[in-house]
N, C-alpha and C positions, 0 to 999 in steps of 0.2 A: 358571365362572359369575360369581364375584365380580369377576374381571378384566374381563369385559364390562360389568358394572354400573359399575365404576370408570371405564371408558373413556367411557361416555356421561355420567357425572357430571362428569368432568374437562372434556369438551368443552362441556358446559352452563356450567360455571364460567368457561370461556374465551370464552363467547358465540359459539360456532361450532357448525356441524353436522358430525358425524363422517362420514367416507367409509368405506363397507363395500365392499371390493374383492374381486371373484371371479376366480379363475384355475383352470384345469384342471390337476390333478396330472399330472406326467409329460409336459406339453406346454410347449415343443416337444421337450423331452427330459427324462428323469428326472434326469440329472446337473445340468441348469440350474435345476431347480425350486426348490431351497432358496434359491439366490441371487435368484430371481425374487420369492419371498416377502419377502426382505430388501429388495429394490428397491422393492416396493410400499410398505412401511413408510417407507422413506427419502423417498419422494415425497409422504408425507402421509396414506397410508391408515391408518385407526385400527383397523379390524377386517378380518380376511382370511377369506374363504370359499374353502376348498380343495375343488374339485370332484372327487369320486370317479368316474372314468369307468365307463360302463355300455354294454354292447352295444346295448341296446334301449330307449332312453328314449322317452317319448311327449310330452314338453313342451319339448324343446330345439330351438332354431332351427339353421340351417345352420352358423353360426360355431362354436357350442359342440359340436354333434354332430361336426363335422369334427375338432375338437380331441380329442374323445373317441376317435375312430377312430385318430388318430395316436398318442395316448397308449397305447391298448391294444396297438397294433402295436409300440410301444416296450417292451412287457412290463410295463406298470404294473399292480400288484396292490394289494390293500388293505394288505398289509405294506409295500410300497414307499411308499405314501401316508403311512403313519405314520412311516416313516424320513425322508421329506422334511421332516416337521414337526420331528423330532428334530434333523436336520442344520441346519435353519433356526434352531432355538433355540441350537444350539452356535455359530452365526455371529452371535448377538446379537439375534435377533428377539424383540421384547417384545410386539408386538400380539397380542391374542387371535386364535385360529384356530378356525374352525368347519369341520367336515367336512360337505360338502353333496353329496347324491346320491340314488340310488334304493335302495330297501329290500333288494332281493335279494342284492347283494354283502354287505351287512351281515348279513343273515339267514344266509348261507352261512358267514360268518366266526364267527358266534355272538355274540349280544347281550352276554352277560356278559363274554366274552373281549374283545370290542371295547371295552367300558367300561374294563376294566383296562389294556389296551394303549394306548388313546387317552389316558387320564390320564397314563400313564407317558411318553408321547411329547411331551406338552405341548399336547394338544388341549384346547380350552375348551368345546366343545359340538357340537351336530348340527343340521342342517336336512335333513330327509328329505322329498323332493319328493312321493313317492307313498305315504307311510305314513298310513293312515286314522286319524282321531282316536281311535277306540276302541282301536286298537293303540297309538297314541301315548301314551295314558294310562299303559300299562304300561311303555312305552319310557322315558317321562319319569321314572317312578319309579326305573328303573335309572340314568338320568342323575343324578338328585338324590342317589342313594346314593353316587355317585362325585364329587359336586361339579361335575358337567358340566351345561351348559345345553341345554334343548330349545327350539328356536325354531319356533313355528307359522307357517304361511303363511295369509294372508287375501286373498281375491280380491274384485273388485267385486261379484260375484254372491253372495257369502257371505250367507246369511240372518242375520237378527238373532239367532235362537237359537243358531246355530252360532258366530257371531261372539262372542257372550257367553261361550260355553264355551271357545273357542279363546283368547280374551284371558285367561280365568281360569287357563289352564294355562301361559301364558307366564311365564318367570322372569327373563329378561334384556332381550329386546326382541322385537318382532313384525315379521315380514317381510310387507310389504304389496305385493301385485302391483298395479301401477298401471293395467294394461290387460289385457283378455282376449286369449289367444292363446299363442304360444310365445315363448321367450326371444329376445332380439335387440335391437340398438341401433336406435332409430328417430329420425326427425327431429322428431316431435311428441310431446307428452305428453297424457295423458288429461285431458279437460276436467272430468271428474267427480272428479278427485283430491281437491279440498278437501272435498267432501261425503263421500267415502269415508273420509278421515282423521277427519272429525267423528264418523262412526259408530264408528270404531275407538276414538277417544279417549273416547267415551261409556262404553265397557266396559273399557278397558285399565287403569284404576286407577293411572295415572301411569307405567306401563311404556312405554318409548320405542317408537316405530314407525319402521322404516326402509323406505323405498320403493324398489322396483326394477322392472325390466322397462322398457326403452326409454330409460333415461338414458345419455347419451353425451357431452354437452358441459358446459362450465362454466355456460353459460346454463341448461341443464336442472338442473344441480346447485343453482344459486342459487334457481331457481323452486321446486323441490321442498323446499329447505331452509326456505322460508317457512311450510310447513305440516307438515313432518315433522321428527322428531328425528334422522333418519339417512337417508343416501342410498346406494343400492347400485348399483354399476356392474360389469358382467360382460363382455358380448359385445365391447364396445369395447376392453377390456383384452386379451382374447384376440386380437382383430384386430391390436392393436398388436404383440403378440408375433409374430404371423404375418408382419407386414411388416418386422420388425426384421432387420437383417443378422445373419448367424450369429454367435453368441456375444455379441450386444449386447442380448439380451432383457431382462436385469435393468435395465440403464440406460434402455432404451426405456420400460419401464413406470414407472420412477421419474420420468422426465420427463413422461409422460402424467399420472400422478397429481398431480404438481406443478402441471400446467396446470389441473387441476380444483380443487385445494385451496389453491394459492398458499402452501403452507407445506412446509417440509422438516423431517425428523426426523433428528438426527445419529445416526450409527452408535454402538451401545452395545457394551460388553463382554459376552461371553456371560453369560446369566443365566437363571434360571427365569422362568416367566411369572406367578409369583405364585400358581399353583394346582397346578403339577406339579413332580415331581422329575425333573429332567432332560430280343349281336347279335340283330335281329328278323326275319330271313328275308325272305319276300316280302310281309309285311304291314307297315303303317305305324301308328305310335301317335301320339297327340296331344301327347305330352310325354315327356320323360325326366328322372327325378330322379337326378342323379349324386352328390348328397349327400343325406342324409336330413334334409330340412329340416322343420321343423315349426313347428309353431306353438308340505239339507246335512247334514251329518253330525254337527254338534254336537247335533242331536236325539238321535242314538244315544248320544253321550257323556253327555248329560243323563240318559238312561234308565239307562245303566250306573252312573252315580254317584249316583242318587237312591234313596231308600227307597220301598217300596211297589210296586204293580204297575207293569209297564212295558207300553207299547204295542208289540205284536209287529210292527206295520207300520213301526216306527222302526228295526228291526234288519235290516241287509242280509241277503238270503237266503244261507244257507250250507248246505253239505252235509258234515257233520262239521266238520273243520278247514278245509275248502276253500270258496272263493267270496270274497265281499266286494267292496270297492271300493278298490283300491289305485291311486288316480289323483291327479293334481295337483288342488289346490283349485279351479282354474279350470273343471274339468269337473263338479264336484259339483252345481251348480245344474241343469245340463242333465240329468244322470242322475236327479235328483229329479223333474224335469219329465217325463222319459221314464217313470220308474216309475209316477208318478201316472196318466199317460196310458194306460199299459199296464193298470194295475189297473182304471181306469174302463172300458176297453174289455172286459176280461175279464168284468166284471160287468154288461155291457150286452148283453142278448139281441139287440138290433138289430145290434150289431157282428158277432156270430157269424152272424146271418142274412145280412148282406152278404158276409161271408167265404165262406160256403157257396154263395152265389149265383154265385160264380166257379168252382165246382167243374168245371162242364162245360168252361170255358175252360182250366182247369188239367189236365184229364184225370182227375179223381177221380170215384169211387174207382178206384185203380189195381188191376189184376187180380192174382190170386194163383192159382197152379196147381202141380200136381206136376211135377217135372222127372224124368220116368220114365227116360229114357235116361241122364241124369246119375247117377241112383240106381243103375241097373244097372251102369254103368261103375265106380262106386265100390265096389260089392259084389264085384267080381272079386278085390279084395284083402282081403276080410273073412273071418273065421271063419264057419262055418255058424251061421245064426240071427242074425247081426249085420249091421249096415248099415242105419241108419235111413233112412226115406223123406225125400227132399229136396224141399222146396217153394220156389218163388221168389215173393217179393213184388215186383212189377214196377214199381218207381219209375222205371225207365229209360223207361217208356212215357208218363210225364207230359209235358206241354208243356214244351219246352226240353230234354228228355232226361235229367232227373234229379230227385231229391227236392228240389232247391234251390228250386223254384218255390213250395213250401209256405210256407217262411219268408219268401221275398221278397215274396209277396203279402200275408202277414199284417203284416209290418213296414211295407210301403208304406201299408197302410190306417191303421196307427197314425200314421205320419208325416203323412198327410193330416188326421187328427183333430187333430194338434198344430199344424197350419197351416204345416208345412214345405213348401217349394217345390222343393228340390233334394235329391238323393240322392247319397251317395258309398258306395262298397263296395270291398272287397278281393277278390281271387280268386286261386286257385292253378291248378287245372286249367282254370279258365275257366267251369265250369258255373254257379257262383254269379254270376259276372259276367254271363253270358248271361241268367240268370233275372232278375237285377236290372234289366238293360237292357230286358228284355221288359216287366216290370210298369211301368217308367218310361215306355216308349213307350205302353203301354196307358192310363196315367193322364195322359200329357202332362207328365211331370216331367223336369227336367234331371238327367242321370246322368253321373257320373265314376267310373271304375273304376281302381283301382290294382292293378298286377300286376308281379311280379318279372320282370326282364328275361330270366332263364333260362326262366321259365314262358311268357313271350311267345314265345320261340323254340320251346319244346316244344309249345305249344298255339296255333299260328298260326291254325288254323281258327276257334277260338273267339274270338280277337281280331277276326278279320274279321266274325264273327257279331255281336259286340257293336257294332262300328262300323256295320254294316248296320242295326242297331236304333236308331241315333242316339246312342249313348253315346260319350263321350270316354274313351280308354284311355291311362293314363299308366304308362310302364314305369319301374320302380324299379331303377336300375342301381347299387345300393349293397348292401353286406353280401353275403349269399349269393345275392341276386337272386332270391329265391323268396318263398313265401307269407308267411313271417315278416316280411320287409322290406316287403311290400305292406301288412300290418297296421300296422306302425310308421308308414308314410307316411299311410295313410288316417286313423289316429287323430290325427296332427298336423294334417291338413287339417280334420278335424272340429272340433278345438279352436279353430281360427281362424275358423270359419264357423258357430258354434252357433245363431245367431238364425234362419237360413234353411234350415239343412241337417240332415238326419237321416242317420246312418251305419247302413246295413243290414249288420251283421256276419253273415257267412255261416255261421259255425260256432258251437258252443255254448261260446264262449270270451268273454273280456272281462269287464269289471266288471258287477256286478249293476245292472240287471236283465237284461242281454243273455243270459246262459246260460238263464235261466228263460223268456225270451221265445222264444228259438229252440226250446227243448224243447217249449214249449206248441204252437207252430205245426207242429213236426215230429211231434208225438205222433199226428197223424192216421195215420201209418204203422202204428204198433202197434195203435191202436184199430181200424182197419179189419182188420188181420191177425187180431185176436182174433175178430171176428165172422165173417170169411171162413173161418177154420179150424173154428169151431163149425158153420158151414153145411156144410162139406165133410166133416169127420171126426167131428163131434158132440162135440168136446172141444178143449181148449187144446193148442197144440203142446208138445212136451217140451223144446224148446230153440229159441231164436231167435239168429241170428248176423248180425253186421254188421261191416263194416270200420271202423277207427277212425283218424282223423287228428286233427282238432279235436273231432270226435265228434257232428256234427249228425244224421247218419242213425242212428247207434247209439243216441243218447239218445232219438231219436224212436221207434225200434223198441222199445227196452227199457223206457221209462218206464211205458207202460200195463201191462206185465207185472211191474213191480218189486215189487208186493205179492202176486204169485202164486208162492209158493215152489216149486211143482211145475215151473215153467218155468225152465230154465237159460238164463243170459244169457252169450253169448260174443262178445267183441270181438277183432278181428284187426287188429293193427298192422302197420306196414311195417318189417320187419327189414333192408331194404336188402341190403347185402352180408354181413350177419351182425351181430348185436348185439355180438359179441366184437371186431369190427373197428372199432367206433365210427362206421361209416358207415351209419347207420340213422335212422329216425324213430319208433322204438318208445318213446314217452314213458313209458307205464305199465309197460312191461317193463324199461326200462333207465334211467329217470329217478328223480328224487327231488323232494320237495315244495319249492316256491319260489314266487316271484311274477313273473309275466310278463303284459304287456298288461292290467294292471289287476285281475288275479285271482290268488288263491293256489290253486295246483294242482300236479300233477306236471309237471315241466319237465326238459328236457335242458340241463345246465349243467356248467361246470367247477367245480373245487374253490373257485375264487374267486367263484363266483356269476355268472360271465359266461355268456351263452347260447351254446351250442355250435352249430356248423353241423350240418345234417341231410342225409340222403340217402335218396331213394326214387325208383324208376323211375316212380312215380306222383306227379304234381305235386300232386294234391289231398291227399296224405297227408304231404307234405314240410313238416312243421311241428313245432317243438320243444316244444309244449305240448298240452294236452288240456282238455276241459271239466271244470269242478269237480265236477259230479254224477257223472261217470264215475270221477273220482278217489275220491269218497266211496264209490262202490260197490266199488271195488278194495279200499279199506281195510276195509270192512265184509264183504268177500267175497261180496256179493250178486251180483257179476258176476265172471267170469274173463276174463283178457286174455292172448292169445298173440300171436306175431308170425310173419309169413310173409316170407321173403326175396323179392328181385326174381325169382329163378328160380322159386320156388314160386308167386308171383303169375302168372307166365307159364304155368305148368301150369294154374292155374285158368282163365286167359283162354282157353287153347287147348282145354281139355276142354269148357267150356261152349259154345264156338263149334262144336265138332265133334260134340257129342252132342245139343244142343238147338237149334242154328241161331241162337244168340243171342251177339252180340259184346258182352261187358260192358266197362264202364270198368275201367281198371287198378286203380282204387281198389276196386271191387266184386270184382275177381278175387282180391284178398287174402282177402276173405270167403268166396268160393267154395272156395278151397283149405282154409281153416280149417274150414269146415263139413264138407267131405269127410273130413278127418282126425277130426273129432269124431264123425261118423256111423259110422265104423268101430268106435268103442268102444261104440256103442249098439245095442240090439236092433232087429231089422228091423221090428217092429210100432210102433216109436216114430217120431215126426215132428219134423223140423227145418225151420224157415222161415228162408230167407236173404233179407236185404234187398238186392235188386239195385238199388243206389242210383243207377246211371247207365249210359248206353249208351256203347259204346266207339268210335264212329266218330271221336271226337276223338283217340283214342290209336293209331290204326292206323299213322300215320307214326312215332310214337315206338317202337312195337313193331318196325316194320321196321328202324329205326336200331339198336335194341338187340339184335336177334336174332343178328347175327354174334358177339356176346360171350356172350349168355345161351343162345342156341339149343343150342350143343354140350353144355351142362351138362344139358339135359333131353331131348336127342335130337330136336330140332325144327329142320328145315332147309326153308326155303321158297324156296330159290334156284331160278330157272328154268333 
């Protein structure tokens, strides 16, 4: 911390503005990284930000994201990042070093352990892109205890209250984002920068402000230096490394930095840093993303740090330890606007009147009936007196063929109230994409849907349906090419187009208020089920069952029953080829708490906090996270979660088709199998309702392709 303060003070004494240089650890190689840090300092960089790579960032542009991908492929870990700093110190690096990145890898490493190891390696502080301020207060205390700096970020949209508190917790300098969007070098700078810096200086108490995002040339540097105490350059340095001949990276960044600063720093003997010791088939899409480009909360802080009563509306909705808003500062204002718009709508009877006015269009209420032959089939394997009655809640009969229309319609109405004219969405199985494209066509709104390239291949029919409805479909040909990558890209797109665009998240994931919004609109499933079972049986069901990917149909079915202790809640995840194989998507069964896509919840991750690849025969369940409310129910044991393998899902798919004449979505087939297994343990007078979340015409081709592999395992052969 003191080293950073001294650096700014020395630069001021020399009547110059310090350069803060960013580079990704482990890029272009781990071996070259220490020399690159030394090269940055030699070219005049005063402070170095060392980027910790993460698999799933939501605010990095194509340049830094590509560097992240290469770095992770090189085997870069948190430990190796610390070693890079140690090695650079041993080579004479004197400049303060800040570790910059996303929270989950640090969370996985352990905050206390990180402080100790970072201090010992020669690190001076941290910039955590997605660490919310209420969490950052505790994190900063850890930093202070070890003499390390915590650098807050401030964006143009940061409110006065949040800015006041963020400035108050800064101890060395403040990172100011000069424009909204994702990282990257641009040709122009924000015209509102002077006004933004005036606001920051109003509350900073003399703490320096360094400006980043979009700075790439000496002209940029000199312009920003007129109003800021420091200038941050990142993407252009990474690009310089990319273009450098092999082995010439350190010299290339030295020369680039010199072109910015017009000063060189002579190499020093090894020293301490003053603070430490030592493919798409027959369908066509409208675009392909081959790299994952992308583009307030001090109120809560003030509530947490003030005496007396606090306003509960200022606290992000949480479910036990889960939930929150783990997003870059540039998204906070939009989330606050969305939360206010959602709360206003919730409390407006006219909103719900309009929402219900579309029930006939949506196909609500959906039917509920007993699956008599499915029940009889299941009872063949039961002890006498066992085998609960199985009922189906027919969300597959909704307009567009799934439960997704409930949330898409509700969020579209919210977007219209907020004055948004464009909609973006992600989709896995394609059902949410189709539902979103449908409501956009209905309301005359522009629609863009992001979909993993593998899911485009698996769900070609739904891609064509979306395009028929007028939507643009963008295939994400990066990462695992599935739902997770589609979410990453949709969030980046949203960050870059906040003024005109609303992001309709399809599942109960993402930062608050998205999980609560999705649950609110999907709760129509459970609410109708309650009344329908009362009408049919005269009582509540004994259990309700739903498949679980992100969790939208599950939370919609479960929530209305969450305060009815007599009703068991069972979620069925995708075990893929078996949880023990690692090739699965069973987040609650095989994951652990972490942070992904803006929310703290159960996720599938490596020991280093990197998000692991998932597998499921069902595209809609192929996601490494889950809604925070479901995570809360798991920990409180209000709900139980099991997992069905691909083969077991095929059993559910086949049995429902051949006993009831209903072809379910492969997602729903997981729930069918899980419900049959649960029913075998219950008395025959008891009742189970299964949320049949979607129809299976979209999956017929996938089933045909997978049958040669899975069919022999379950005795199913459809060859002619």
